[in-house]
KOLLUMMAR-372799 format. One line per field, with one value per residue (C-alpha): residue number from 1; x, y, z; residue in one letter; chain. Coordinates in pm, 1 decimal, m for minus. Example, Ala and Ser with C-alpha at 12.3 -4.5 7.8 and 13.67 -1.06 7.14 Angstrom:
2
seq = 1  2
px = 1230.0  1367.0
py = m450.0  m106.0
pz = 780.0  714.0
type = A  S
mol = A  A
This chain:
307
seq = 1  2  3  4  5  6  7  8  9  10  11  12  13  14  15  16  17  18  19  20  21  22  23  24  25  26  27  28  29  30  31  32  33  34  35  36  37  38  39  40  41  42  43  44  45  46  47  48  49  50  51  52  53  54  55  56  57  58  59  60  61  62  63  64  65  66  67  68  69  70  71  72  73  74  75  76  77  78  79  80  81  82  83  84  85  86  87  88  89  90  91  92  93  94  95  96  97  98  99  100  101  102  103  104  105  106  107  108  109  110  111  112  113  114  115  116  117  118  119  120  121  122  123  124  125  126  127  128  129  130  131  132  133  134  135  136  137  138  139  140  141  142  143  144  145  146  147  148  149  150  151  152  153  154  155  156  157  158  159  160  161  162  163  164  165  166  167  168  169  170  171  172  173  174  175  176  177  178  179  180  181  182  183  184  185  186  187  188  189  190  191  192  193  194  195  196  197  198  199  200  201  202  203  204  205  206  207  208  209  210  211  212  213  214  215  216  217  218  219  220  221  222  223  224  225  226  227  228  229  230  231  232  233  234  235  236  237  238  239  240  241  242  243  244  245  246  247  248  249  250  251  252  253  254  255  256  257  258  259  260  261  262  263  264  265  266  267  268  269  270  271  272  273  274  275  276  277  278  279  280  281  282  283  284  285  286  287  288  289  290  291  292  293  294  295  296  297  298  299  300  301  302  303  304  305  306  307
px = 3243.2  3399.8  3457.8  3476.9  3808.2  3919.9  4177.6  4374.1  4554.9  4873.1  5022.3  5395.8  5454.5  5790.8  5812.6  5995.4  6160.6  5911.8  5541.7  5324.7  5027.1  4768.2  4511.8  4724.0  4639.5  4306.7  4147.6  4196.1  3952.4  3768.2  3654.1  3405.0  3346.5  2986.8  2953.3  2719.5  2556.4  2474.6  2299.6  2111.3  1983.2  1872.7  1691.9  1511.8  1406.3  1270.2  1082.1  924.9  790.9  660.5  924.8  1004.6  1175.0  1407.7  1473.5  1578.0  1826.4  1979.3  2003.4  2167.3  2427.1  2486.8  2546.4  2787.3  2992.8  2970.4  2859.0  2820.9  2604.3  2316.3  2095.0  2095.9  1951.0  1697.7  1587.0  1567.0  1344.2  1099.1  1084.7  1018.3  745.5  574.2  600.8  458.8  770.5  778.2  1026.0  1291.1  1204.5  1269.9  1597.4  1715.7  1632.9  1801.9  2114.3  2092.9  2070.5  2372.3  2576.8  2419.2  2268.7  2116.7  1944.7  1603.8  1458.1  1560.8  1377.6  1077.6  1064.4  1121.0  839.7  610.5  713.7  640.0  303.3  202.0  313.4  80.3  360.2  232.0  453.1  769.8  640.6  584.8  939.3  1090.1  880.5  986.5  1346.7  1267.5  1101.7  1406.2  1622.2  1384.9  1125.4  980.3  902.3  526.4  563.4  694.5  407.3  150.1  292.8  315.7  m46.9  m147.0  48.5  m108.5  m454.3  m375.0  m267.6  m600.5  m451.6  m686.7  m651.7  m273.0  m321.2  m523.8  m239.5  1.0  m232.9  m260.4  119.5  145.7  m101.3  111.9  423.4  294.9  353.2  19.3  68.2  28.1  m351.6  m382.1  m166.5  m361.1  m678.2  m530.5  m447.1  m793.0  m948.7  m742.2  m799.1  m1171.2  m1155.5  m994.4  m1267.4  m1530.6  m1390.2  m1391.9  m1758.3  m1691.2  m1927.5  m1923.2  m1540.9  m1536.0  m1785.5  m1581.6  m1263.6  m1430.4  m1578.8  m1231.6  m1083.0  m1347.0  m1299.5  m926.5  m963.6  m1306.1  m1193.2  m1096.6  m1369.5  m1244.3  m1349.5  m1696.7  m1719.1  m1621.3  m1857.3  m2134.5  m2075.7  m2078.3  m2408.1  m2553.7  m2435.6  m2594.6  m2930.2  m2886.9  m2974.7  m3020.1  m2664.5  m2543.6  m2706.0  m2552.2  m2200.6  m2210.4  m2335.9  m2024.2  m1808.1  m1966.9  m1916.7  m1546.5  m1488.1  m1759.8  m1648.7  m1665.9  m1901.7  m1920.5  m2050.8  m2337.3  m2413.8  m2414.9  m2621.7  m2865.2  m2911.4  m2964.7  m3215.8  m3403.7  m3430.4  m3566.8  m3829.7  m3676.0  m3703.2  m3650.2  m3341.3  m3211.0  m3249.5  m3079.4  m2782.4  m2740.8  m2764.1  m2491.6  m2277.5  m2309.5  m2200.5  m1889.6  m1797.8  m1831.5  m1621.1  m1356.6  m1335.5  m1455.6  m1661.2  m1740.6  m1862.2  m2059.5  m2239.9  m2313.2  m2457.3  m2684.4  m2803.9  m2870.2  m3053.2  m3269.4  m3352.5  m3445.5  m3672.4  m3845.6  m3896.1  m4025.4  m4265.9  m4388.1  m4432.1  m4630.9  m4857.2  m4924.2  m5005.2  m5261.8  m5450.8
py = m251.0  m65.6  m303.1  m249.7  m112.7  m75.9  175.8  77.6  357.2  207.1  354.9  321.6  331.3  413.4  282.9  532.1  425.4  628.0  567.1  524.1  758.0  522.1  799.0  948.5  661.8  609.0  288.0  200.6  378.5  183.6  381.2  201.4  335.3  313.8  138.3  190.4  m138.8  3.6  303.8  71.6  m135.1  180.6  300.2  m29.6  m27.9  327.8  217.4  m66.1  186.1  422.0  690.5  738.5  1077.3  952.9  640.9  861.2  1040.1  704.8  595.8  932.3  856.7  511.4  667.3  923.0  635.1  422.0  618.1  318.6  112.8  15.5  m124.3  211.7  384.1  104.3  120.0  498.8  461.5  261.3  543.2  798.9  573.2  581.8  962.1  967.6  1138.3  927.6  1146.0  1098.6  729.1  679.1  871.2  654.9  325.6  445.1  516.5  173.4  12.5  215.0  64.7  m283.3  m352.0  m681.5  m542.7  m710.6  m503.8  m177.5  m265.7  m383.2  m65.2  167.3  m11.4  59.8  426.2  453.1  280.8  523.0  812.2  685.0  593.6  240.7  159.7  242.0  34.3  m261.6  m231.6  m238.0  m536.1  m717.0  m667.9  m785.3  m1100.4  m1169.0  m1157.3  m1360.4  m1545.8  m1714.0  m1407.6  m1346.3  m975.3  m880.9  m1061.6  m906.6  m556.7  m594.5  m708.0  m390.5  m179.1  m359.1  m309.4  59.3  71.8  m77.9  m421.4  m619.5  m952.2  m938.2  m831.7  m1145.6  m1357.4  m1188.6  m1231.5  m1600.9  m1630.1  m1451.3  m1698.3  m1991.4  m1845.4  m1692.4  m1882.0  m2020.4  m1895.0  m1533.0  m1529.1  m1148.3  m1111.0  m1387.2  m1193.6  m881.5  m1071.9  m1228.8  m886.3  m722.5  m1011.4  m978.9  m611.6  m703.4  m962.1  m702.6  m449.0  m719.0  m782.3  m1139.7  m1108.7  m1475.9  m1479.8  m1145.8  m1271.4  m1587.4  m1385.3  m1141.9  m1435.3  m1588.6  m1256.7  m1217.9  m1576.8  m1513.0  m1167.9  m1095.8  m752.2  m605.5  m355.4  m327.2  m679.5  m620.5  m293.3  m461.7  m753.5  m504.6  m334.1  m673.6  m761.9  m432.5  m495.0  m840.2  m703.3  m842.0  m531.2  m726.4  m856.7  m504.9  m366.1  m649.2  m585.0  m204.7  m237.6  m444.3  m173.3  87.9  m132.5  m173.2  177.0  408.5  718.2  554.0  798.7  609.7  301.4  512.7  637.2  286.5  143.7  431.5  358.4  m13.4  66.8  302.7  29.8  m203.4  54.3  150.4  519.9  667.4  450.4  553.1  923.5  874.9  705.4  981.2  1250.2  1072.6  1041.9  1413.2  1498.2  1281.9  1415.5  1772.9  1701.0  1532.1  1831.7  1634.8  1913.3  1752.5  1430.4  1637.5  1830.7  1514.6  1345.4  1643.3  1624.6  1252.7  1314.1  1580.1  1347.8  1061.5  1285.1  1401.5  1043.0  936.1  1230.9  1152.1  782.3  875.3  1105.1  832.1  583.4  824.8  864.9
pz = 463.8  755.4  1044.3  1418.0  1548.6  1902.3  2002.3  2310.7  2491.2  2625.5  2937.8  3006.2  3379.0  3532.6  3888.1  4111.9  4431.8  4624.8  4657.1  4342.1  4295.9  4140.3  4093.1  3817.4  3581.3  3402.7  3282.3  2913.9  2676.3  2402.3  2096.5  1870.5  1519.0  1391.3  1054.5  761.1  856.9  1200.4  1045.0  809.7  1102.2  1282.1  969.7  918.2  1283.5  1247.5  934.6  1131.6  1382.5  1115.2  1176.2  808.6  829.7  1103.7  896.8  603.4  829.3  927.5  563.8  485.6  752.3  606.0  264.1  413.7  550.6  236.9  m69.0  m302.9  m65.8  m295.7  m20.0  160.8  m145.6  m195.1  169.7  160.7  m145.7  69.4  323.5  50.0  m88.5  250.3  249.7  m106.7  m240.3  m556.1  m746.2  m475.7  m442.5  m814.2  m790.5  m500.7  m671.1  m989.0  m786.9  m623.9  m969.4  m1086.5  m803.3  m822.9  m1169.1  m1052.5  m742.6  m757.2  m471.2  m637.0  m959.4  m758.8  m548.1  m842.8  m1024.5  m729.9  m734.0  m1107.4  m1050.6  m776.9  m993.3  m1265.8  m1508.0  m1574.8  m1878.7  m1679.5  m1388.4  m1622.0  m1759.7  m1409.7  m1302.6  m1621.4  m1512.6  m1161.1  m1298.5  m1515.6  m1202.0  m980.2  m1185.6  m877.1  m665.0  m658.5  m575.8  m918.9  m1094.3  m863.7  m903.0  m1279.8  m1278.7  m1094.9  m1343.0  m1638.9  m1489.9  m1443.1  m1808.0  m1917.7  m1996.7  m1774.6  m1958.5  m1916.2  m1555.0  m1487.4  m1628.5  m1386.9  m1090.1  m1178.8  m1188.4  m853.1  m702.9  m818.8  m654.0  m331.5  m4.8  110.0  465.1  356.0  352.3  361.1  51.3  m118.8  m41.5  m204.4  m522.2  m545.1  m487.4  m762.2  m1002.3  m928.7  m1027.1  m1358.1  m1421.4  m1329.0  m1576.0  m1844.0  m1747.0  m1639.3  m1343.0  m1228.3  m1220.2  m1036.9  m779.4  m721.1  m660.7  m420.4  m227.0  m197.3  m84.9  187.3  299.6  345.0  503.7  648.1  770.5  432.2  344.0  m14.6  m105.3  41.1  m152.0  m477.3  m420.0  m341.3  m676.9  m846.4  m677.9  m794.6  m1149.5  m1130.1  m1006.7  m655.0  m452.6  m129.5  m167.5  m243.4  73.2  275.4  144.8  163.3  521.4  594.3  435.9  661.2  966.3  888.2  750.7  891.0  699.3  355.1  189.1  m139.7  44.1  179.3  m172.6  m319.0  m34.6  m71.9  m442.7  m373.4  m99.7  m331.7  m594.5  m326.2  m229.3  106.2  31.0  377.9  431.8  89.5  170.4  509.3  339.3  82.6  349.9  547.5  236.5  161.3  517.2  488.3  144.5  273.2  584.4  370.6  140.0  m163.0  m312.8  m648.5  m485.8  m234.6  m509.4  m708.7  m401.2  m335.6  m697.3  m660.6  m334.0  m502.4  m793.6  m561.5  m356.5  m671.7  m790.3  m448.9  m442.4  m794.2  m710.0  m398.9  m597.4  m854.2  m577.3  m432.2  m759.5
type = M  I  G  F  W  R  L  F  I  S  V  I  I  A  F  P  L  T  F  L  N  L  S  A  Y  S  A  P  V  Y  V  T  Q  V  T  A  S  D  F  L  K  L  G  V  D  K  M  G  H  G  N  Y  Q  E  A  I  E  N  F  N  Q  A  I  E  V  E  K  D  L  A  V  A  Y  S  D  R  C  L  A  Y  L  Q  L  Q  D  Y  H  Q  A  I  A  D  C  T  Q  A  I  N  F  A  P  N  D  F  E  A  Y  L  N  R  G  V  A  F  Y  R  Q  G  D  Y  P  A  A  I  V  D  H  N  R  A  I  A  L  K  P  Y  D  F  R  A  Y  Y  N  R  G  L  A  R  A  G  D  G  K  D  S  E  A  I  V  D  F  N  L  A  L  T  Q  I  P  R  I  T  S  L  L  L  A  D  I  Y  N  D  R  G  L  A  H  F  I  L  Q  D  I  P  A  A  M  L  D  F  N  L  A  I  R  L  N  A  D  D  Y  R  A  Y  F  N  R  G  C  T  C  G  R  N  G  D  D  F  G  A  V  R  D  F  S  Q  V  I  R  L  N  P  S  N  A  Q  A  Y  V  N  R  G  V  A  R  Y  R  L  G  Y  Y  L  D  A  I  A  D  L  Q  K  A  S  E  Y  F  E  N  Q  G  K  R  V  A  Y  E  K  T  L  D  L  L  K  N  L  R  Q  K  I  S  F  A  T  E  I  A  L  L
mol = A  A  A  A  A  A  A  A  A  A  A  A  A  A  A  A  A  A  A  A  A  A  A  A  A  A  A  A  A  A  A  A  A  A  A  A  A  A  A  A  A  A  A  A  A  A  A  A  A  A  A  A  A  A  A  A  A  A  A  A  A  A  A  A  A  A  A  A  A  A  A  A  A  A  A  A  A  A  A  A  A  A  A  A  A  A  A  A  A  A  A  A  A  A  A  A  A  A  A  A  A  A  A  A  A  A  A  A  A  A  A  A  A  A  A  A  A  A  A  A  A  A  A  A  A  A  A  A  A  A  A  A  A  A  A  A  A  A  A  A  A  A  A  A  A  A  A  A  A  A  A  A  A  A  A  A  A  A  A  A  A  A  A  A  A  A  A  A  A  A  A  A  A  A  A  A  A  A  A  A  A  A  A  A  A  A  A  A  A  A  A  A  A  A  A  A  A  A  A  A  A  A  A  A  A  A  A  A  A  A  A  A  A  A  A  A  A  A  A  A  A  A  A  A  A  A  A  A  A  A  A  A  A  A  A  A  A  A  A  A  A  A  A  A  A  A  A  A  A  A  A  A  A  A  A  A  A  A  A  A  A  A  A  A  A  A  A  A  A  A  A  A  A  A  A  A  A  A  A  A  A  A  A  A  A  A  A  A  A  A  A  A  A  A  A  A  A  A  A  A  A  A  A  A  A  A  A
């Protein structure tokens, strides 16, 4: 690591017999050389403020100063992850691992990049390596669980989520909520509705502002025939995330099944507007078809009631 150096300019003064002109002499000059560590600190600070492109520039400067600095590549990977440049993130973590084969964070971050790229088997391999290096770090178990769930291995994912829950510090309630939410999804996919409901309840208890847990619990209520519960939870989703078009669709379906036809139509109309504004054409067309079918069923039911 390059350290701090100070360059002192020495001045040799010859004293003449006549008067001394003091203005001819300057004060000593101190030149400080910036280190790779300084650039790293700047980059991390920029990351903390969401300035990812500027952070990358700082990490580039750190690498220019010290080309084999593994942590600079690993940190730059995090910035690329935020910018959704997963190819470059993987390249950076691979370089970090080349320089530091036991870099836990590099394996962890590369696993995340593979996961977001949809390469679940590669993500699992990297998280296996991370776990071998630090078997007591909950992040590797949690991330491997997500990758296993993505790969359709929900039973194995639940095992990993359980392991993450045994390792995670109890003060991190928001992260705990995430794990319960994701474990609940795995239970839901495996059609273990009671276990899914329990996990979503725990997630909401730990983080009452996470719309995802309400959304998932709403789907679970709907699967369980509890349309009142579904309406309650999808209403919470809409309160927390007003532009969530799918929540409007699901609430509309639940309201239709409860016989609240006008409310159901209003929800589906709102959903179609959001899907159209968000450029989700397929979802927009499907919602219009659903809206048309519901109107036809409501009209038919009304005609039957009048007979």
